[in-house]
C-alpha positions as CSV (number, residue, x, y, z in Angstrom):
1,M,-164.7,-109.0,30.1
2,S,-161.5,-110.8,29.3
3,D,-160.0,-114.5,29.6
4,K,-156.8,-112.9,31.1
5,P,-156.0,-114.2,34.2
6,A,-156.9,-112.3,36.7
7,A,-153.5,-110.1,38.1
8,S,-152.9,-110.0,41.9
9,L,-152.0,-107.5,44.6
10,R,-149.9,-108.1,47.6
11,P,-147.4,-105.9,48.9
12,I,-144.1,-104.8,47.4
13,T,-140.8,-105.8,48.7
14,E,-137.4,-104.2,47.6
15,A,-137.8,-107.1,44.8
16,D,-139.4,-105.7,43.5
17,A,-137.9,-102.9,41.8
18,E,-137.2,-103.0,38.9
19,G,-140.3,-104.2,37.6
20,Y,-141.0,-101.8,39.3
21,R,-139.7,-99.6,37.6
22,A,-140.4,-100.6,34.4
23,C,-144.0,-100.5,35.2
24,L,-143.3,-96.4,35.9
25,N,-141.6,-96.6,32.6
26,R,-144.7,-98.1,30.3
27,V,-147.9,-96.5,32.4
28,A,-145.2,-92.8,31.9
29,A,-144.3,-93.4,28.4
30,E,-148.0,-93.7,28.0
31,R,-147.9,-89.2,28.9
32,R,-151.0,-89.0,29.9
33,Y,-151.5,-90.2,33.2
34,L,-148.1,-89.2,34.7
35,A,-146.4,-86.3,35.7
36,F,-143.5,-87.7,34.3
37,T,-142.5,-89.1,30.7
38,E,-140.7,-92.2,31.8
39,A,-139.1,-93.1,35.1
40,P,-136.2,-92.1,37.4
41,A,-133.5,-94.7,37.2
42,L,-133.1,-97.6,39.3
43,P,-130.8,-96.4,42.0
44,E,-133.9,-93.5,42.6
45,V,-136.8,-96.1,43.1
46,K,-134.4,-98.2,44.8
47,F,-134.3,-95.6,47.7
48,Y,-137.4,-94.2,47.3
49,L,-138.9,-98.1,47.3
50,K,-136.6,-99.0,50.5
51,A,-136.9,-95.2,52.4
52,M,-141.0,-96.2,52.1
53,L,-141.1,-100.0,53.3
54,Q,-138.5,-98.9,56.4
55,R,-141.5,-96.4,57.4
56,G,-144.5,-98.9,56.5
57,L,-146.7,-97.1,54.7
58,P,-149.0,-98.7,52.6
59,F,-147.8,-99.5,49.2
60,I,-148.2,-102.5,46.7
61,V,-148.3,-104.2,43.2
62,A,-150.3,-105.4,40.5
63,V,-148.6,-109.1,39.3
64,D,-149.3,-111.3,36.2
65,P,-149.9,-114.6,37.3
66,Q,-146.3,-115.1,35.5
67,G,-145.1,-112.8,38.5
68,Q,-145.0,-109.8,36.2
69,V,-145.5,-106.1,37.6
70,V,-148.3,-104.4,35.9
71,G,-149.2,-101.8,38.0
72,W,-148.9,-100.2,41.8
73,C,-150.3,-98.3,44.0
74,N,-148.7,-96.2,47.6
75,I,-149.4,-93.1,49.7
76,H,-146.1,-91.3,50.6
77,V,-146.4,-89.4,54.2
78,Q,-143.6,-86.5,53.3
79,P,-141.1,-87.4,56.3
80,Q,-141.6,-85.0,59.2
81,T,-138.7,-83.4,59.8
82,P,-137.9,-80.8,62.5
83,H,-138.3,-77.3,60.6
84,R,-141.4,-79.3,59.1
85,N,-143.6,-80.8,61.2
86,G,-148.0,-80.8,61.6
87,F,-148.6,-83.3,58.8
88,A,-147.5,-86.7,59.6
89,H,-151.5,-87.8,59.1
90,V,-151.3,-86.0,55.0
91,G,-150.6,-88.6,52.7
92,T,-149.8,-88.6,48.7
93,V,-151.4,-91.2,46.4
94,G,-149.7,-92.6,43.7
95,M,-150.8,-95.3,41.2
96,G,-150.7,-96.3,37.7
97,L,-151.4,-99.6,35.7
98,D,-150.8,-101.2,32.0
99,A,-152.8,-100.3,28.9
100,A,-153.7,-104.2,28.9
101,W,-155.3,-104.5,32.5
102,R,-156.9,-101.0,32.3
103,G,-160.9,-101.7,33.0
104,Q,-161.0,-104.6,34.7
105,G,-161.7,-103.5,38.8
106,L,-158.2,-103.8,39.1
107,G,-157.6,-99.4,40.4
108,R,-160.7,-99.8,42.8
109,L,-158.6,-102.5,44.5
110,M,-155.8,-101.5,44.7
111,L,-156.7,-97.8,46.1
112,Q,-159.9,-100.3,48.5
113,T,-156.0,-102.2,49.6
114,V,-154.0,-98.8,50.6
115,F,-157.0,-97.9,51.8
116,D,-157.1,-100.3,54.5
117,T,-153.5,-99.7,55.5
118,A,-153.2,-96.2,55.2
119,G,-155.8,-96.0,59.1
120,R,-153.5,-98.1,60.2
121,V,-150.9,-96.0,60.2
122,G,-152.4,-93.4,61.1
123,I,-153.2,-91.3,57.9
124,E,-156.4,-89.3,58.4
125,R,-155.9,-87.0,55.4
126,V,-155.5,-88.6,51.8
127,E,-154.4,-86.2,48.3
128,L,-153.6,-86.3,44.7
129,Q,-153.4,-84.5,41.4
130,V,-154.6,-85.8,38.3
131,Y,-154.8,-84.4,34.7
132,A,-158.7,-83.3,34.0
133,S,-157.8,-85.3,30.7
134,N,-158.1,-88.7,32.7
135,E,-161.6,-88.8,33.6
136,S,-161.8,-93.0,34.4
137,A,-159.4,-91.8,37.5
138,V,-161.1,-88.7,38.0
139,K,-164.5,-90.8,38.9
140,L,-162.3,-93.7,40.8
141,Y,-161.3,-91.1,42.7
142,R,-165.3,-89.4,43.6
143,K,-166.5,-93.6,44.0
144,F,-163.7,-93.4,46.7
145,G,-165.5,-89.3,48.5
146,F,-162.1,-87.8,47.1
147,V,-163.5,-84.3,47.2
148,T,-161.9,-81.4,44.2
149,E,-159.9,-78.9,46.6
150,G,-159.3,-77.0,42.9
151,V,-158.2,-77.1,39.5
152,K,-154.7,-75.9,38.0
153,S,-155.9,-74.3,35.1
154,R,-153.9,-75.1,32.3
155,A,-151.0,-76.7,34.0
156,R,-149.1,-79.0,31.9
157,K,-148.6,-78.4,28.1
158,L,-147.0,-81.2,26.5
159,D,-146.5,-82.1,23.2
160,G,-148.7,-79.0,22.5
161,E,-151.7,-80.0,25.0
162,Y,-153.1,-77.7,27.5
163,D,-154.9,-80.6,30.4
164,D,-155.8,-78.8,34.1
165,I,-155.0,-80.3,36.8
166,I,-157.0,-81.6,39.4
167,M,-156.5,-81.8,43.3
168,M,-158.1,-84.0,45.4
169,A,-158.7,-85.1,48.9
170,R,-160.0,-87.4,50.8
171,L,-160.6,-86.7,54.8
172,R,-160.8,-90.5,57.5
173,P,-162.8,-89.0,60.7
174,P,-160.1,-87.0,63.3
175,K,-159.3,-90.1,66.0
176,T,-160.9,-87.8,69.0
177,E,-159.7,-89.4,72.7
178,P,-161.6,-89.6,75.2
179,Q,-163.1,-86.6,77.6
180,S,-161.8,-87.3,81.4
181,G,-165.0,-86.4,83.0
182,S,-164.4,-83.5,85.5
């Protein structure tokens, strides 16, 4: 283990927008783990973050001892609209961690933290997509009960290299209403 001081986890705030975006950009620049290769513009990040906070969705950051955002994990639920109903129980995981902070158990802690919140806000199904080349992430997700629901073969071609996308999900048992005696 490293003698580096541990990062801490906390709920994200609107004041974290720039730090979150910077971390997102660092991970995206690696061109291996995320679906994009650079972070969205700061106004888009602020809009997304504000919407997540207003809806009370699970969203945490990992911060180093100096307060710099070094990772994030969230579960996004698509807003319900009159023409798109029936999916309020489904969330999608998004997460990332700066390279220097990987392999220290932070990913596991971040996932556990957002899952603890997910049940309280009614999320029963959590989905994600992960590149097959990201073997450590696939292994972590399996430890959390995610199962493979499908594979998109050669779904990404970046820098001349193909990568499959593994579609995974984790289900919570549905809450059952007590049966009335008849």
